[in-house]
C-alpha positions as CSV (number, residue, x, y, z in Angstrom):
1,X,-54.2,-36.7,-0.9
2,X,-52.2,-36.4,2.3
3,X,-51.0,-39.8,3.4
4,X,-52.0,-39.2,7.0
5,X,-55.5,-40.4,6.3
6,X,-57.0,-43.9,5.9
7,X,-60.0,-44.6,3.6
8,X,-62.8,-46.3,5.5
9,X,-65.6,-46.3,3.0
10,X,-67.2,-45.0,-0.2
11,X,-70.6,-43.3,-0.5
12,X,-72.5,-45.2,-3.1
13,X,-76.0,-43.7,-2.9
14,X,-78.5,-41.6,-1.1
15,X,-80.9,-43.5,1.3
16,X,-84.4,-42.2,1.7
17,X,-85.4,-38.5,1.7
18,X,-83.8,-37.2,4.9
19,X,-80.2,-36.9,3.7
20,X,-78.9,-40.3,4.7
21,X,-76.2,-41.9,2.6
22,X,-75.3,-45.5,1.8
23,X,-71.7,-46.3,2.4
24,X,-69.8,-49.4,1.2
25,X,-67.3,-50.1,4.0
26,X,-63.6,-50.5,3.5
27,X,-63.0,-51.2,7.2
28,X,-63.6,-54.1,9.5
29,X,-64.3,-51.7,12.4
30,X,-68.1,-51.0,12.7
31,X,-67.5,-48.2,15.2
32,X,-66.2,-46.1,12.4
33,X,-69.7,-46.0,10.9
34,X,-71.8,-46.1,14.0
35,X,-70.1,-44.0,16.7
36,X,-70.7,-40.2,16.2
37,X,-67.7,-38.0,15.7
38,X,-65.5,-36.3,13.2
39,X,-64.7,-38.1,9.9
40,X,-63.1,-36.7,6.8
41,X,-64.8,-36.5,3.3
42,X,-62.8,-36.6,0.1
43,X,-64.6,-35.5,-3.0
44,X,-63.8,-36.8,-6.4
45,X,-61.0,-34.8,-8.1
46,X,-59.9,-33.2,-4.8
47,X,-56.6,-33.8,-3.1
48,X,-57.4,-33.0,0.5
49,X,-60.3,-34.3,2.6
50,X,-62.6,-31.9,4.5
51,X,-63.9,-32.6,8.0
52,X,-67.5,-33.8,8.3
53,X,-69.3,-34.9,11.4
54,X,-71.0,-38.3,11.6
55,X,-74.2,-38.0,13.5
56,X,-75.0,-41.7,13.5
57,X,-75.1,-44.8,11.4
58,X,-76.4,-48.3,11.2
59,X,-75.6,-51.5,9.3
60,X,-78.0,-52.8,6.7
61,X,-78.2,-56.6,7.2
62,X,-77.9,-58.5,3.9
63,X,-76.7,-55.5,2.0
64,X,-73.1,-55.2,3.3
65,X,-73.7,-51.4,3.6
66,X,-74.0,-48.8,6.3
67,X,-76.5,-46.0,6.3
68,X,-75.1,-42.8,7.7
69,X,-76.4,-39.4,8.7
70,X,-73.8,-36.7,8.2
71,X,-74.0,-33.2,9.7
72,X,-75.4,-30.7,7.2
73,X,-76.8,-33.2,4.8
74,X,-80.5,-32.8,5.3
75,X,-82.3,-34.0,2.1
76,X,-81.9,-36.4,-0.7
77,X,-80.4,-33.9,-3.1
78,X,-77.6,-33.1,-0.7
79,X,-77.0,-36.8,-0.1
80,X,-77.0,-37.5,-3.9
81,X,-74.3,-34.8,-4.3
82,X,-72.0,-36.9,-2.1
83,X,-72.2,-40.1,-4.3
84,X,-68.6,-41.1,-5.1
85,X,-67.0,-39.4,-2.2
86,X,-64.9,-41.4,0.2
87,X,-64.8,-41.2,4.0
88,X,-61.5,-41.2,5.9
89,X,-60.1,-41.2,9.4
90,X,-56.7,-39.9,10.5
91,X,-53.9,-42.5,10.3
92,X,-53.3,-42.0,14.0
93,X,-56.8,-43.5,14.7
94,X,-55.6,-46.9,13.2
95,X,-56.6,-49.6,15.7
96,X,-54.0,-51.9,17.1
97,X,-54.3,-55.5,15.7
98,X,-53.6,-58.9,17.1
99,X,-50.8,-61.1,15.7
100,X,-51.9,-62.5,12.4
101,X,-54.3,-59.6,11.7
102,X,-53.6,-57.0,9.0
103,X,-54.9,-53.7,7.8
104,X,-56.1,-54.1,4.1
105,X,-54.3,-50.9,3.2
106,X,-51.0,-52.5,4.3
107,X,-51.6,-55.5,2.0
108,X,-52.5,-53.7,-1.2
109,X,-49.5,-53.4,-3.5
110,X,-47.4,-56.1,-1.8
111,X,-45.7,-58.5,-4.1
112,X,-46.6,-62.2,-3.7
113,X,-44.0,-64.9,-4.1
114,X,-44.3,-68.7,-4.4
115,X,-42.4,-69.9,-1.3
116,X,-40.9,-73.1,-3.0
117,X,-39.1,-71.3,-5.8
118,X,-39.4,-67.6,-4.9
119,X,-41.1,-66.9,-8.3
120,X,-43.2,-63.7,-8.4
121,X,-46.9,-64.7,-8.5
122,X,-48.1,-61.1,-8.7
123,X,-49.2,-58.1,-6.7
124,X,-52.1,-57.8,-4.2
125,X,-54.8,-55.5,-5.7
126,X,-57.7,-56.1,-3.3
127,X,-58.8,-58.1,-0.3
128,X,-62.3,-59.6,-0.5
129,X,-64.5,-61.3,2.0
130,X,-66.4,-64.5,1.0
131,X,-66.7,-66.7,4.1
132,X,-63.1,-66.0,4.7
133,X,-60.8,-63.3,3.2
134,X,-59.4,-63.7,-0.3
135,X,-56.3,-61.9,-1.7
136,X,-56.9,-60.7,-5.2
137,X,-53.5,-60.9,-6.9
138,X,-52.7,-59.6,-10.4
139,X,-50.1,-61.7,-12.1
140,X,-47.3,-60.1,-14.3
141,X,-49.4,-61.3,-17.3
142,X,-52.4,-59.3,-16.0
143,X,-54.4,-62.3,-14.8
144,X,-56.4,-62.0,-11.7
145,X,-55.9,-64.8,-9.1
146,X,-57.9,-65.3,-5.9
147,X,-55.9,-66.7,-3.1
148,X,-57.6,-67.8,0.2
149,X,-56.0,-65.7,2.9
150,X,-55.4,-68.6,5.4
151,X,-52.2,-69.4,7.1
152,X,-51.8,-72.8,5.4
153,X,-51.7,-71.1,2.0
154,X,-50.3,-67.7,3.0
155,X,-47.7,-68.6,5.7
156,X,-45.6,-65.4,5.4
157,X,-46.8,-61.8,5.5
158,X,-43.8,-59.6,6.1
159,X,-44.9,-56.0,6.2
160,X,-41.4,-54.7,7.1
161,X,-39.7,-56.3,4.0
162,X,-42.9,-55.7,1.9
163,X,-43.5,-59.3,0.8
164,X,-46.0,-62.1,1.0
165,X,-45.1,-65.8,0.4
166,X,-47.6,-68.5,-0.5
167,X,-47.7,-72.3,-0.6
168,X,-50.6,-72.8,-3.1
169,X,-52.2,-76.1,-3.5
170,X,-52.0,-77.6,-7.0
171,X,-54.1,-75.7,-9.6
172,X,-54.6,-72.5,-7.5
173,X,-52.4,-70.3,-9.6
174,X,-52.0,-72.2,-12.8
């Protein structure tokens, strides 16, 4: 896919009988799911996304999902056909962040080093939210490690040099 797009969510199911879809968000910006306008739809096994208009959306409390109405999707069958598709926005629409805030897509793939000895701990594979953000890091041995994404444990995130340094408490990465 062209790198000028950012994935913001994945369609996981149809919702109801009027063509609405349930979307698992991959963005901390609710307006991407609630404010009408153009989005981009990438179907499985396709390389380039196609434009699609968001008519409206709402957050489902307790589910962690959004329910969206997309233009041209009028019934459950059409909504079911979109299961597995991802929604995107142009890279140029990336919101500006405050100091200490990061886009998830910038963190995925970064190597993580132990600050004390500069040993490679692993590579960031995901960022999860559980009260606070957690970095999921895959060690060189293939083990998955969850690291609280707080400044006391992750004091260095250097996007320019593509590296993260951690000061883990005893037992966190053993």
